[in-house]
N, C-alpha and C positions, 0 to 999 in steps of 0.2 A: 357527947363531949367531943368526939372526933370531928363531927360535922361543924361544931362551933369553931374548933381550931382551924379547920380548912377554910371556913368563912373569914376568920380573922387573917389568916395567911393570904387569902385572896385580896383582901383590902390592903394589906401591907405591901404586897409585891405587884400590885397593879397601879397604873397611873390614874389615880382618882381625880375628881374635878379639881382643876387648877385654880380657877378664880371665877367669880360671878361677874355678870355684866355690870351690876351695881354693887356698891358697898353694902354691907349688912344694914338692913333697914326694917322699920316696923310699918311700912305702908300697907302690908297685908291686913292690918286692922281696919282699913277703910274699904276693903273689898267686899263685894257681894255679887253672887251669881245673877241676882235680879237687877243689878244696876245697868242703866243704859250705858253703852260704850261705843266707841268708833269701830271696834273690831268685833265681829260676831264669831261665834264658834265655827260657823261654816267658813268664814274668811281665814280664821286661825288655821284650820286644816288645809284649806286650799293653798295658802302661802307655804306651809310646810311641804305639801305634796309637790309644789313646783320646785322647791329647793332640792328635794330628793331626786326629782327627775333630772335636774341639771348636774347635781354634785355627786350623786351615788356613782355614776360612771367615772367621774374624775378621781374620786377617792379609790375606786377599784383599780384604776391605773397605777396607784401607789401601793397596791397590794392589800388594801384594807376594806373594811365594810362600814358603811354609814348607817347609824341607827338614830332615829329621833324618838324621844319619849314625849308624847303629847299630853300634858298635864293640865288640861283645861279647867278642871274642878279645883285645882290647887291655887290657893290665894297668894302664894309667894310672888312678890313683885321683883322678879329677877329672871335670869337664864344662866345656864352654865354648860360646860363641855367637859368631857373626860375621855381618856383612852385606856383600854384594857385589852391586852393581846392584840388581835387584829381588828378589834371593833372600836370605831371612833363614834362617840355618842354626843348628842346635843339634847339637852333638856329644856323644853319651852313651857312656861307656866301661864295659866290663864289669868292670874293676878296681874301680871305685867301687861297682857293684851287688853285687859279691861280698864287700865288707867286712862283717865280722861285726856291726858296729854298725848297719848299714843294713837297715831293713825295706822291704817293698814300698812302703808308704806314704811312708817316708823317701825312697826313690828317686824316687817320684812328685813329691815336693816339690823335689828337685833339678831335675827336668824343668821344674817350675813356675818355679824360680829362673832358669833359663836363658831361658825364655820372658819372664820379667820384665825381663831385660836389653833385650829388643826392645820390650816393651809398657808397662813400668812407668813410664817417663818420669821426671819430676823427683823427686829430684835426679839428674842424669845428666851424663856427659861425652860430647860428640858424640851419637851415637845411643844409647849404652848406659847404662841406669840403673845407679847405684852399687850396690855389693854389698848394702848394707843395704836399699836400696829394693827390690832384686830379692827379698831374703828376705821383706820385708813384703808384696810383691805375691803371693808364693807362698801365704800363708795368707789374706790379706785378699781375694784374688780367685780365683786359679787353683785352689787346692784345693777351693774351694766349687763351681766349675764341674765339676771332674773327678768329684766324689763326690756331687753334689746329688741324683742320681737312683738312688743305690745304697742298698740296705738291708743292714744288717749283722746276721747271726744271732748273732754273738758278737764280743767285743772284749776286748783286754787291759785289765785293771783300771787305771783312771787314778787317781793319788793325789788325796787330798782337796782340796788347794789348787787345782790347775788345774781340777779338776772343779767346784769351787765358783765359780771365775771364769766358767765356761761356764754354770752353772746360774743365776747371778744375771743375767748378760748376756742370756740367751735364755729367761728365765722366761716361761712361757705360750705359747711358740712351737712346742711339740710335741717329741716324742721324737726325730724324725729330725733336727731342727735342733740339738738338744743333742748327738746322736751325731756330727754333722758337726764341731762344735766340739771334742768329745773326740778325734776322729780327727786333727784338725789338731794338737792339743796333743801327742799321742803321736808323730806323724810328726816334729814339730819336735824332740822330745826324742831321737829316733833320730839325727837329724843333729847335735844338740848333743853326743851321745856321740862321734860321729866327730870333730867339731871339737875336742872336749876331748882325745881321743887324740892328735891332731896337735899340739896345743899343750902336752901334758903336764899338763893340768888336768882337773878334774871339773866338770861342770855340774849345776845343780839348778833345779828349778821354783821353789824358795823362796828362792834367794839371788841376786837380780838384780844385774847390774852397775850400780852406782849412780854411776859416773863421769859427768861432764858435759863434753862436748867444747866447745871454744871456736869450732870451725868444723866443718861437716859432714865426716865422714870418707868419702872416696871409695874407700878400700881395704877389705880384709877386717877386720871387727871381730873382737873376741875371741869364742871359742866361746860363753861365757855371754851376751855381748851379742847374739849371733845367735839363741840360744834365746829370749831376752827378746823379740826382734823377731818371731819366729814366734808367740809367745804373744800379743803385742799385736795382730798382724794377725788372729789367730783371734777376738778379742773386739771388733774394730772392726765396728760395725753399719752403717757406711756402705758401700754397694755400689760397687765400682769400675766405672767406665764404660769398657767396652772399645772404645767408639767414639772415645774421646779418649786420646791419648798426651800427658799433661800436660807442657808445656814450661817452666812457671814454677810457683813456689810457690802463687800465686793460683789457677792452674788445678788444682793438686794438692789444694787445700783442698776443691774441689767433689767430689772422688772418693775422699776418705780421711778418717780421723779426724785432727783438728788442733786445736791450742790456740785458734786464732782462731775456731773454731766453739764454743768452750767445751766441747769433748769432754773428759770426765773419764777415760775409759778408751779403750784401743785406739790411742793416739797412738804414733808412732815413738819408741823409747827414746832418751834423751839421751846414751847411751854411744856413739852414732855420729851422731845427728841434732841439728842446731842450727837451730831454727825462727827465721826472720827476722820473720815476721808475728806480731804480738802477739795475746794473747787479747782478745776483744771485751768491752767494758764494757756491761753491760745494766742497765737501770733496774729497781729492785725494785718 
């Protein structure tokens, strides 16, 4: 009885999982360990290993411990994060990795999204960055760290429009920087396809969600809006400062693209984000 009460108390007074990568779904019914998938169990573990190698020291600098739970045999098509005491946890499920829409790089971006809940900061509820902010963190920061030292011998062809965004943004910065942007665009589209499947819609690089929210959305944006967010993060040239977990919009301005910096590209899309700080007025 006492152990049961202690367990219940531990659940009540710890910061349990804040939100899942996807809304609640029944896609697990389509999962099978025997199904062919783009992500193998070996790749599943390799991607998590790389994330731990990079982010465990970063999180240790914040005085916390990073733990990944590798749930390859679990059919759940999702991922989530939690905090309890000094331990920051990420749960990654095989059901998500085995989805036909998910590529290895798409899976890596989900890992990044969950790390973004811990590190992405404002806008956030309690410790956990909002879903849109975690998506933005995935390409504006995490993907760059995961892939910055990797060379690619070949890559899937990227359509003209997103490739053009990368080419203009990173003109003159070398082939490796362009390829990094291309890679984030492709990974974001992989997840956009999954999100579209869940919502019964199709996503497109060239058909952004033009809606404008009246207040920042803390929940899951639409699939198209989330693809737009991955794309914006990929072309934000401001480097995220992993030493800082921004708690306010003023702090977030220092480590992201924002209208108050007069940034013309790479800002969070208005389909989930409502900026409170205004654009700066500069003299001509």
